[in-house]
mmCIF file of the C-alpha atoms, coordinates in Angstrom:
data_MODEL
# 
_entry.id   MODEL 
# 
loop_
_atom_site.group_PDB 
_atom_site.id 
_atom_site.type_symbol 
_atom_site.label_atom_id 
_atom_site.label_alt_id 
_atom_site.label_comp_id 
_atom_site.label_asym_id 
_atom_site.label_entity_id 
_atom_site.label_seq_id 
_atom_site.pdbx_PDB_ins_code 
_atom_site.Cartn_x 
_atom_site.Cartn_y 
_atom_site.Cartn_z 
_atom_site.occupancy 
_atom_site.B_iso_or_equiv 
_atom_site.pdbx_formal_charge 
_atom_site.auth_seq_id 
_atom_site.auth_comp_id 
_atom_site.auth_asym_id 
_atom_site.auth_atom_id 
_atom_site.pdbx_PDB_model_num 
ATOM 1   C CA . ALA A 1 1   ? -12.168 -5.234  -2.101  1.00 0.00 ? 1   ALA A CA 1 
ATOM 2   C CA . ALA A 1 2   ? -10.071 -4.580  0.942   1.00 0.00 ? 2   ALA A CA 1 
ATOM 3   C CA . THR A 1 3   ? -9.490  -0.940  1.763   1.00 0.00 ? 3   THR A CA 1 
ATOM 4   C CA . GLU A 1 4   ? -5.939  0.237   2.318   1.00 0.00 ? 4   GLU A CA 1 
ATOM 5   C CA . GLY A 1 5   ? -3.809  3.228   3.254   1.00 0.00 ? 5   GLY A CA 1 
ATOM 6   C CA . VAL A 1 6   ? -5.268  6.582   4.222   1.00 0.00 ? 6   VAL A CA 1 
ATOM 7   C CA . PHE A 1 7   ? -8.751  5.424   3.205   1.00 0.00 ? 7   PHE A CA 1 
ATOM 8   C CA . ARG A 1 8   ? -8.562  2.675   5.848   1.00 0.00 ? 8   ARG A CA 1 
ATOM 9   C CA . ASN A 1 9   ? -7.402  5.201   8.427   1.00 0.00 ? 9   ASN A CA 1 
ATOM 10  C CA . LEU A 1 10  ? -10.458 7.369   7.792   1.00 0.00 ? 10  LEU A CA 1 
ATOM 11  C CA . TYR A 1 11  ? -13.060 4.612   7.495   1.00 0.00 ? 11  TYR A CA 1 
ATOM 12  C CA . GLU A 1 12  ? -12.301 1.297   9.150   1.00 0.00 ? 12  GLU A CA 1 
ATOM 13  C CA . PHE A 1 13  ? -14.108 -1.165  6.923   1.00 0.00 ? 13  PHE A CA 1 
ATOM 14  C CA . ASP A 1 14  ? -13.543 -4.043  4.533   1.00 0.00 ? 14  ASP A CA 1 
ATOM 15  C CA . ASN A 1 15  ? -16.017 -5.358  1.975   1.00 0.00 ? 15  ASN A CA 1 
ATOM 16  C CA . ALA A 1 16  ? -15.938 -8.614  0.049   1.00 0.00 ? 16  ALA A CA 1 
ATOM 17  C CA . PHE A 1 17  ? -18.547 -9.424  -2.578  1.00 0.00 ? 17  PHE A CA 1 
ATOM 18  C CA . SER A 1 18  ? -18.903 -12.659 -4.525  1.00 0.00 ? 18  SER A CA 1 
ATOM 19  C CA . ALA A 1 19  ? -21.493 -13.760 -7.067  1.00 0.00 ? 19  ALA A CA 1 
ATOM 20  C CA . VAL A 1 20  ? -22.448 -16.835 -9.075  1.00 0.00 ? 20  VAL A CA 1 
ATOM 21  C CA . VAL A 1 21  ? -24.060 -15.987 -12.413 1.00 0.00 ? 21  VAL A CA 1 
ATOM 22  C CA . ASP A 1 22  ? -25.904 -17.903 -15.142 1.00 0.00 ? 22  ASP A CA 1 
ATOM 23  C CA . ALA A 1 23  ? -23.408 -18.616 -17.942 1.00 0.00 ? 23  ALA A CA 1 
ATOM 24  C CA . ASP A 1 24  ? -25.923 -17.830 -20.704 1.00 0.00 ? 24  ASP A CA 1 
ATOM 25  C CA . THR A 1 25  ? -27.619 -14.694 -19.362 1.00 0.00 ? 25  THR A CA 1 
ATOM 26  C CA . LEU A 1 26  ? -24.932 -13.386 -16.954 1.00 0.00 ? 26  LEU A CA 1 
ATOM 27  C CA . ARG A 1 27  ? -27.739 -12.745 -14.462 1.00 0.00 ? 27  ARG A CA 1 
ATOM 28  C CA . PRO A 1 28  ? -26.979 -13.472 -10.793 1.00 0.00 ? 28  PRO A CA 1 
ATOM 29  C CA . LEU A 1 29  ? -28.074 -16.738 -9.204  1.00 0.00 ? 29  LEU A CA 1 
ATOM 30  C CA . ARG A 1 30  ? -26.498 -16.196 -5.776  1.00 0.00 ? 30  ARG A CA 1 
ATOM 31  C CA . SER A 1 31  ? -24.409 -13.490 -4.209  1.00 0.00 ? 31  SER A CA 1 
ATOM 32  C CA . LYS A 1 32  ? -22.794 -12.824 -0.858  1.00 0.00 ? 32  LYS A CA 1 
ATOM 33  C CA . LEU A 1 33  ? -21.656 -9.570  0.699   1.00 0.00 ? 33  LEU A CA 1 
ATOM 34  C CA . ARG A 1 34  ? -19.383 -9.535  3.746   1.00 0.00 ? 34  ARG A CA 1 
ATOM 35  C CA . ARG A 1 35  ? -18.858 -6.193  5.445   1.00 0.00 ? 35  ARG A CA 1 
ATOM 36  C CA . VAL A 1 36  ? -16.705 -5.406  8.454   1.00 0.00 ? 36  VAL A CA 1 
ATOM 37  C CA . ILE A 1 37  ? -17.244 -1.891  9.774   1.00 0.00 ? 37  ILE A CA 1 
ATOM 38  C CA . ASP A 1 38  ? -15.350 -0.852  12.901  1.00 0.00 ? 38  ASP A CA 1 
ATOM 39  C CA . GLY A 1 39  ? -14.940 -4.537  13.828  1.00 0.00 ? 39  GLY A CA 1 
ATOM 40  C CA . ASP A 1 40  ? -18.612 -5.465  13.380  1.00 0.00 ? 40  ASP A CA 1 
ATOM 41  C CA . GLU A 1 41  ? -19.234 -8.135  10.722  1.00 0.00 ? 41  GLU A CA 1 
ATOM 42  C CA . GLN A 1 42  ? -22.345 -8.184  8.547   1.00 0.00 ? 42  GLN A CA 1 
ATOM 43  C CA . LEU A 1 43  ? -23.128 -11.022 6.103   1.00 0.00 ? 43  LEU A CA 1 
ATOM 44  C CA . THR A 1 44  ? -25.801 -10.740 3.428   1.00 0.00 ? 44  THR A CA 1 
ATOM 45  C CA . HIS A 1 45  ? -26.713 -13.744 1.267   1.00 0.00 ? 45  HIS A CA 1 
ATOM 46  C CA . MET A 1 46  ? -28.993 -13.296 -1.760  1.00 0.00 ? 46  MET A CA 1 
ATOM 47  C CA . ARG A 1 47  ? -30.622 -15.971 -3.935  1.00 0.00 ? 47  ARG A CA 1 
ATOM 48  C CA . TYR A 1 48  ? -32.221 -14.825 -7.193  1.00 0.00 ? 48  TYR A CA 1 
ATOM 49  C CA . GLU A 1 49  ? -35.140 -16.732 -8.735  1.00 0.00 ? 49  GLU A CA 1 
ATOM 50  C CA . GLY A 1 50  ? -37.038 -15.114 -11.575 1.00 0.00 ? 50  GLY A CA 1 
ATOM 51  C CA . ARG A 1 51  ? -38.552 -11.889 -10.305 1.00 0.00 ? 51  ARG A CA 1 
ATOM 52  C CA . VAL A 1 52  ? -37.818 -12.410 -6.612  1.00 0.00 ? 52  VAL A CA 1 
ATOM 53  C CA . VAL A 1 53  ? -34.720 -12.367 -4.450  1.00 0.00 ? 53  VAL A CA 1 
ATOM 54  C CA . ASP A 1 54  ? -34.492 -14.073 -1.066  1.00 0.00 ? 54  ASP A CA 1 
ATOM 55  C CA . VAL A 1 55  ? -32.207 -12.252 1.358   1.00 0.00 ? 55  VAL A CA 1 
ATOM 56  C CA . VAL A 1 56  ? -30.650 -13.486 4.611   1.00 0.00 ? 56  VAL A CA 1 
ATOM 57  C CA . ASN A 1 57  ? -28.820 -10.852 6.667   1.00 0.00 ? 57  ASN A CA 1 
ATOM 58  C CA . GLN A 1 58  ? -26.689 -11.688 9.723   1.00 0.00 ? 58  GLN A CA 1 
ATOM 59  C CA . GLU A 1 59  ? -25.602 -8.802  11.925  1.00 0.00 ? 59  GLU A CA 1 
ATOM 60  C CA . HIS A 1 60  ? -24.853 -8.419  15.651  1.00 0.00 ? 60  HIS A CA 1 
ATOM 61  C CA . GLY A 1 61  ? -25.656 -12.126 16.201  1.00 0.00 ? 61  GLY A CA 1 
ATOM 62  C CA . LYS A 1 62  ? -29.153 -11.736 14.757  1.00 0.00 ? 62  LYS A CA 1 
ATOM 63  C CA . GLU A 1 63  ? -30.557 -13.085 11.516  1.00 0.00 ? 63  GLU A CA 1 
ATOM 64  C CA . LYS A 1 64  ? -33.179 -11.349 9.387   1.00 0.00 ? 64  LYS A CA 1 
ATOM 65  C CA . ARG A 1 65  ? -34.839 -12.815 6.287   1.00 0.00 ? 65  ARG A CA 1 
ATOM 66  C CA . TRP A 1 66  ? -36.913 -11.154 3.609   1.00 0.00 ? 66  TRP A CA 1 
ATOM 67  C CA . THR A 1 67  ? -38.074 -11.643 0.046   1.00 0.00 ? 67  THR A CA 1 
ATOM 68  C CA . LYS A 1 68  ? -38.228 -8.774  -2.440  1.00 0.00 ? 68  LYS A CA 1 
ATOM 69  C CA . SER A 1 69  ? -39.910 -8.511  -5.803  1.00 0.00 ? 69  SER A CA 1 
ATOM 70  C CA . ILE A 1 70  ? -37.493 -7.349  -8.481  1.00 0.00 ? 70  ILE A CA 1 
ATOM 71  C CA . GLU A 1 71  ? -37.707 -6.314  -12.096 1.00 0.00 ? 71  GLU A CA 1 
ATOM 72  C CA . GLY A 1 72  ? -36.847 -8.841  -14.795 1.00 0.00 ? 72  GLY A CA 1 
ATOM 73  C CA . GLY A 1 73  ? -33.173 -8.667  -15.759 1.00 0.00 ? 73  GLY A CA 1 
ATOM 74  C CA . THR A 1 74  ? -32.074 -7.327  -12.367 1.00 0.00 ? 74  THR A CA 1 
ATOM 75  C CA . SER A 1 75  ? -28.376 -7.699  -11.582 1.00 0.00 ? 75  SER A CA 1 
ATOM 76  C CA . ASP A 1 76  ? -26.511 -7.536  -8.278  1.00 0.00 ? 76  ASP A CA 1 
ATOM 77  C CA . ALA A 1 77  ? -23.871 -5.128  -7.001  1.00 0.00 ? 77  ALA A CA 1 
ATOM 78  C CA . ILE A 1 78  ? -21.011 -6.798  -8.927  1.00 0.00 ? 78  ILE A CA 1 
ATOM 79  C CA . SER A 1 79  ? -22.438 -8.918  -11.789 1.00 0.00 ? 79  SER A CA 1 
ATOM 80  C CA . TRP A 1 80  ? -23.408 -5.763  -13.696 1.00 0.00 ? 80  TRP A CA 1 
ATOM 81  C CA . ILE A 1 81  ? -19.747 -5.548  -14.760 1.00 0.00 ? 81  ILE A CA 1 
ATOM 82  C CA . LEU A 1 82  ? -20.226 -8.800  -16.719 1.00 0.00 ? 82  LEU A CA 1 
ATOM 83  C CA . TRP A 1 83  ? -23.348 -7.293  -18.328 1.00 0.00 ? 83  TRP A CA 1 
ATOM 84  C CA . LEU A 1 84  ? -21.340 -4.192  -19.220 1.00 0.00 ? 84  LEU A CA 1 
ATOM 85  C CA . GLN A 1 85  ? -18.548 -6.291  -20.773 1.00 0.00 ? 85  GLN A CA 1 
ATOM 86  C CA . GLY A 1 86  ? -21.119 -7.940  -23.033 1.00 0.00 ? 86  GLY A CA 1 
ATOM 87  C CA . LEU A 1 87  ? -22.389 -4.646  -24.455 1.00 0.00 ? 87  LEU A CA 1 
ATOM 88  C CA . ASP A 1 88  ? -21.130 -3.321  -27.759 1.00 0.00 ? 88  ASP A CA 1 
ATOM 89  C CA . LEU A 1 89  ? -21.698 0.388   -27.115 1.00 0.00 ? 89  LEU A CA 1 
ATOM 90  C CA . ALA A 1 90  ? -20.554 3.075   -29.518 1.00 0.00 ? 90  ALA A CA 1 
ATOM 91  C CA . VAL A 1 91  ? -19.444 6.431   -28.120 1.00 0.00 ? 91  VAL A CA 1 
ATOM 92  C CA . GLY A 1 92  ? -22.568 8.338   -27.065 1.00 0.00 ? 92  GLY A CA 1 
ATOM 93  C CA . GLU A 1 93  ? -24.777 5.246   -26.678 1.00 0.00 ? 93  GLU A CA 1 
ATOM 94  C CA . THR A 1 94  ? -26.504 4.437   -23.382 1.00 0.00 ? 94  THR A CA 1 
ATOM 95  C CA . ALA A 1 95  ? -27.812 1.248   -21.735 1.00 0.00 ? 95  ALA A CA 1 
ATOM 96  C CA . THR A 1 96  ? -29.662 0.754   -18.436 1.00 0.00 ? 96  THR A CA 1 
ATOM 97  C CA . ILE A 1 97  ? -29.928 -2.172  -16.004 1.00 0.00 ? 97  ILE A CA 1 
ATOM 98  C CA . PRO A 1 98  ? -31.816 -2.559  -12.707 1.00 0.00 ? 98  PRO A CA 1 
ATOM 99  C CA . LEU A 1 99  ? -29.742 -3.608  -9.666  1.00 0.00 ? 99  LEU A CA 1 
ATOM 100 C CA . TYR A 1 100 ? -30.630 -4.955  -6.234  1.00 0.00 ? 100 TYR A CA 1 
ATOM 101 C CA . THR A 1 101 ? -27.983 -4.580  -3.523  1.00 0.00 ? 101 THR A CA 1 
ATOM 102 C CA . GLY A 1 102 ? -29.677 -6.593  -0.778  1.00 0.00 ? 102 GLY A CA 1 
ATOM 103 C CA . VAL A 1 103 ? -31.123 -3.401  0.641   1.00 0.00 ? 103 VAL A CA 1 
ATOM 104 C CA . ASN A 1 104 ? -31.812 -0.963  -2.197  1.00 0.00 ? 104 ASN A CA 1 
ATOM 105 C CA . HIS A 1 105 ? -33.342 -1.122  -5.639  1.00 0.00 ? 105 HIS A CA 1 
ATOM 106 C CA . MET A 1 106 ? -31.032 0.799   -7.948  1.00 0.00 ? 106 MET A CA 1 
ATOM 107 C CA . ARG A 1 107 ? -30.840 1.628   -11.625 1.00 0.00 ? 107 ARG A CA 1 
ATOM 108 C CA . LEU A 1 108 ? -27.480 1.853   -13.397 1.00 0.00 ? 108 LEU A CA 1 
ATOM 109 C CA . THR A 1 109 ? -27.293 3.896   -16.588 1.00 0.00 ? 109 THR A CA 1 
ATOM 110 C CA . ALA A 1 110 ? -24.092 3.346   -18.586 1.00 0.00 ? 110 ALA A CA 1 
ATOM 111 C CA . THR A 1 111 ? -22.964 5.812   -21.272 1.00 0.00 ? 111 THR A CA 1 
ATOM 112 C CA . ALA A 1 112 ? -19.965 5.158   -23.540 1.00 0.00 ? 112 ALA A CA 1 
ATOM 113 C CA . GLN A 1 113 ? -18.007 8.415   -23.419 1.00 0.00 ? 113 GLN A CA 1 
ATOM 114 C CA . ALA A 1 114 ? -14.694 8.115   -25.279 1.00 0.00 ? 114 ALA A CA 1 
ATOM 115 C CA . TRP A 1 115 ? -11.865 5.893   -26.483 1.00 0.00 ? 115 TRP A CA 1 
ATOM 116 C CA . GLU A 1 116 ? -8.773  6.450   -24.320 1.00 0.00 ? 116 GLU A CA 1 
ATOM 117 C CA . SER A 1 117 ? -5.316  5.005   -23.839 1.00 0.00 ? 117 SER A CA 1 
ATOM 118 C CA . VAL A 1 118 ? -4.965  3.898   -20.201 1.00 0.00 ? 118 VAL A CA 1 
ATOM 119 C CA . THR A 1 119 ? -1.800  2.742   -18.441 1.00 0.00 ? 119 THR A CA 1 
ATOM 120 C CA . VAL A 1 120 ? -2.199  0.526   -15.363 1.00 0.00 ? 120 VAL A CA 1 
ATOM 121 C CA . PRO A 1 121 ? 0.296   -1.814  -13.645 1.00 0.00 ? 121 PRO A CA 1 
ATOM 122 C CA . ALA A 1 122 ? -0.713  -4.612  -16.078 1.00 0.00 ? 122 ALA A CA 1 
ATOM 123 C CA . GLY A 1 123 ? 0.197   -2.500  -19.143 1.00 0.00 ? 123 GLY A CA 1 
ATOM 124 C CA . THR A 1 124 ? -1.173  0.095   -21.558 1.00 0.00 ? 124 THR A CA 1 
ATOM 125 C CA . TYR A 1 125 ? -4.544  -0.531  -23.184 1.00 0.00 ? 125 TYR A CA 1 
ATOM 126 C CA . ARG A 1 126 ? -6.845  1.099   -25.715 1.00 0.00 ? 126 ARG A CA 1 
ATOM 127 C CA . THR A 1 127 ? -10.071 1.378   -23.716 1.00 0.00 ? 127 THR A CA 1 
ATOM 128 C CA . LEU A 1 128 ? -13.628 2.599   -23.944 1.00 0.00 ? 128 LEU A CA 1 
ATOM 129 C CA . ARG A 1 129 ? -14.447 4.825   -20.947 1.00 0.00 ? 129 ARG A CA 1 
ATOM 130 C CA . ILE A 1 130 ? -17.990 4.130   -19.793 1.00 0.00 ? 130 ILE A CA 1 
ATOM 131 C CA . HIS A 1 131 ? -19.602 6.460   -17.272 1.00 0.00 ? 131 HIS A CA 1 
ATOM 132 C CA . CYS A 1 132 ? -22.297 4.953   -15.039 1.00 0.00 ? 132 CYS A CA 1 
ATOM 133 C CA . ASP A 1 133 ? -24.819 6.800   -12.897 1.00 0.00 ? 133 ASP A CA 1 
ATOM 134 C CA . LEU A 1 134 ? -26.440 4.925   -10.012 1.00 0.00 ? 134 LEU A CA 1 
ATOM 135 C CA . HIS A 1 135 ? -29.873 5.994   -8.836  1.00 0.00 ? 135 HIS A CA 1 
ATOM 136 C CA . LYS A 1 136 ? -31.825 4.663   -5.876  1.00 0.00 ? 136 LYS A CA 1 
ATOM 137 C CA . TRP A 1 137 ? -35.484 4.187   -6.746  1.00 0.00 ? 137 TRP A CA 1 
ATOM 138 C CA . SER A 1 138 ? -38.270 4.982   -4.335  1.00 0.00 ? 138 SER A CA 1 
ATOM 139 C CA . PRO A 1 139 ? -40.768 3.526   -3.782  1.00 0.00 ? 139 PRO A CA 1 
ATOM 140 C CA . ASP A 1 140 ? -39.226 0.095   -4.246  1.00 0.00 ? 140 ASP A CA 1 
ATOM 141 C CA . PRO A 1 141 ? -40.187 -1.420  -7.621  1.00 0.00 ? 141 PRO A CA 1 
ATOM 142 C CA . PRO A 1 142 ? -42.311 -2.969  -8.797  1.00 0.00 ? 142 PRO A CA 1 
ATOM 143 C CA . LEU A 1 143 ? -45.192 -0.674  -7.864  1.00 0.00 ? 143 LEU A CA 1 
ATOM 144 C CA . PRO A 1 144 ? -48.377 -2.373  -6.625  1.00 0.00 ? 144 PRO A CA 1 
ATOM 145 C CA . ALA A 1 145 ? -50.955 -2.979  -9.353  1.00 0.00 ? 145 ALA A CA 1 
ATOM 146 C CA . GLY A 1 146 ? -52.977 0.127   -10.111 1.00 0.00 ? 146 GLY A CA 1 
ATOM 147 C CA . GLN A 1 147 ? -50.699 2.498   -8.192  1.00 0.00 ? 147 GLN A CA 1 
ATOM 148 C CA . ALA A 1 148 ? -50.193 5.685   -10.194 1.00 0.00 ? 148 ALA A CA 1 
ATOM 149 C CA . THR A 1 149 ? -47.107 6.933   -8.341  1.00 0.00 ? 149 THR A CA 1 
ATOM 150 C CA . GLU A 1 150 ? -44.026 7.294   -10.541 1.00 0.00 ? 150 GLU A CA 1 
ATOM 151 C CA . TYR A 1 151 ? -40.635 6.058   -9.418  1.00 0.00 ? 151 TYR A CA 1 
ATOM 152 C CA . GLN A 1 152 ? -38.640 8.881   -7.884  1.00 0.00 ? 152 GLN A CA 1 
ATOM 153 C CA . PRO A 1 153 ? -34.937 8.411   -8.622  1.00 0.00 ? 153 PRO A CA 1 
ATOM 154 C CA . ARG A 1 154 ? -32.338 9.781   -6.228  1.00 0.00 ? 154 ARG A CA 1 
ATOM 155 C CA . LYS A 1 155 ? -28.802 9.998   -7.539  1.00 0.00 ? 155 LYS A CA 1 
ATOM 156 C CA . MET A 1 156 ? -26.404 7.962   -5.475  1.00 0.00 ? 156 MET A CA 1 
ATOM 157 C CA . ASP A 1 157 ? -22.916 7.210   -6.760  1.00 0.00 ? 157 ASP A CA 1 
ATOM 158 C CA . GLU A 1 158 ? -21.031 7.448   -10.058 1.00 0.00 ? 158 GLU A CA 1 
ATOM 159 C CA . VAL A 1 159 ? -18.744 4.875   -11.643 1.00 0.00 ? 159 VAL A CA 1 
ATOM 160 C CA . ASP A 1 160 ? -16.279 5.199   -14.520 1.00 0.00 ? 160 ASP A CA 1 
ATOM 161 C CA . ILE A 1 161 ? -15.001 1.944   -15.977 1.00 0.00 ? 161 ILE A CA 1 
ATOM 162 C CA . TRP A 1 162 ? -12.362 1.603   -18.687 1.00 0.00 ? 162 TRP A CA 1 
ATOM 163 C CA . VAL A 1 163 ? -12.967 -1.534  -20.795 1.00 0.00 ? 163 VAL A CA 1 
ATOM 164 C CA . ALA A 1 164 ? -10.120 -2.778  -23.012 1.00 0.00 ? 164 ALA A CA 1 
ATOM 165 C CA . ASP A 1 165 ? -10.597 -3.140  -26.757 1.00 0.00 ? 165 ASP A CA 1 
ATOM 166 C CA . ASP A 1 166 ? -9.692  -6.854  -26.606 1.00 0.00 ? 166 ASP A CA 1 
ATOM 167 C CA . ALA A 1 167 ? -11.507 -10.154 -27.135 1.00 0.00 ? 167 ALA A CA 1 
ATOM 168 C CA . TYR A 1 168 ? -12.512 -10.272 -23.439 1.00 0.00 ? 168 TYR A CA 1 
ATOM 169 C CA . ARG A 1 169 ? -13.437 -6.578  -23.091 1.00 0.00 ? 169 ARG A CA 1 
ATOM 170 C CA . THR A 1 170 ? -11.318 -6.652  -19.941 1.00 0.00 ? 170 THR A CA 1 
ATOM 171 C CA . PRO A 1 171 ? -12.113 -4.008  -17.325 1.00 0.00 ? 171 PRO A CA 1 
ATOM 172 C CA . VAL A 1 172 ? -8.682  -2.437  -16.668 1.00 0.00 ? 172 VAL A CA 1 
ATOM 173 C CA . LYS A 1 173 ? -9.629  0.511   -14.462 1.00 0.00 ? 173 LYS A CA 1 
ATOM 174 C CA . LEU A 1 174 ? -12.576 1.355   -12.222 1.00 0.00 ? 174 LEU A CA 1 
ATOM 175 C CA . ARG A 1 175 ? -13.263 4.618   -10.405 1.00 0.00 ? 175 ARG A CA 1 
ATOM 176 C CA . ILE A 1 176 ? -16.186 4.821   -8.004  1.00 0.00 ? 176 ILE A CA 1 
ATOM 177 C CA . ASN A 1 177 ? -17.249 8.219   -6.697  1.00 0.00 ? 177 ASN A CA 1 
ATOM 178 C CA . PHE A 1 178 ? -19.027 7.601   -3.405  1.00 0.00 ? 178 PHE A CA 1 
ATOM 179 C CA . ARG A 1 179 ? -21.131 10.639  -2.484  1.00 0.00 ? 179 ARG A CA 1 
ATOM 180 C CA . ILE A 1 180 ? -20.105 10.601  1.155   1.00 0.00 ? 180 ILE A CA 1 
ATOM 181 C CA . ILE A 1 181 ? -16.375 9.778   1.006   1.00 0.00 ? 181 ILE A CA 1 
ATOM 182 C CA . GLY A 1 182 ? -14.973 10.518  -2.461  1.00 0.00 ? 182 GLY A CA 1 
ATOM 183 C CA . ASP A 1 183 ? -13.192 8.468   -5.122  1.00 0.00 ? 183 ASP A CA 1 
ATOM 184 C CA . VAL A 1 184 ? -11.975 4.883   -4.882  1.00 0.00 ? 184 VAL A CA 1 
ATOM 185 C CA . VAL A 1 185 ? -9.875  3.646   -7.838  1.00 0.00 ? 185 VAL A CA 1 
ATOM 186 C CA . ALA A 1 186 ? -9.003  0.051   -8.809  1.00 0.00 ? 186 ALA A CA 1 
ATOM 187 C CA . ASN A 1 187 ? -6.449  -0.807  -11.508 1.00 0.00 ? 187 ASN A CA 1 
ATOM 188 C CA . LEU A 1 188 ? -5.739  -4.117  -13.241 1.00 0.00 ? 188 LEU A CA 1 
ATOM 189 C CA . VAL A 1 189 ? -2.446  -5.354  -11.757 1.00 0.00 ? 189 VAL A CA 1 
ATOM 190 C CA . ARG A 1 190 ? -1.827  -8.465  -13.897 1.00 0.00 ? 190 ARG A CA 1 
ATOM 191 C CA . ARG A 1 191 ? -3.513  -10.661 -16.492 1.00 0.00 ? 191 ARG A CA 1 
ATOM 192 C CA . ARG A 1 192 ? -3.607  -14.428 -16.380 1.00 0.00 ? 192 ARG A CA 1 
# 
């Protein structure tokens, strides 16, 4: 999403993320992240196959490639919203999904908190507010065979997403609390 207003004045960056997912499982097949920070562009391409992800990163005219082992069912930095839409959580219920961002292994824990009426530019909706905690896991999973070390989670960011009580479980509002800069809010502007 492109940053705007005072946020852009404080932090000069734009991010664009796109993903192609499997229609049956909603798991990512390919994803691309484009970042521009203070005029410097960084492109990250990820290709998911089973329990590995191949990553190509282009930055400052240089290309780096690596392959990472990932847990089964791992999602990317945006496709997890599709996973969340497919859940039928009751208030108080929790679900967890592993994520890989191209750099970090993360774990997202989603908890259905309350039914709320939310008004956004596209209208007023009855929504389920789902709170998500993101944790970075270290060391990177999966652990080598026989290694006794436990994963050590470190809390990163928080996300609240309001999902409409409609046939599509449409996400109508998203609030991300970035630890280092504060809240970013996105609202549904129109439906097609």
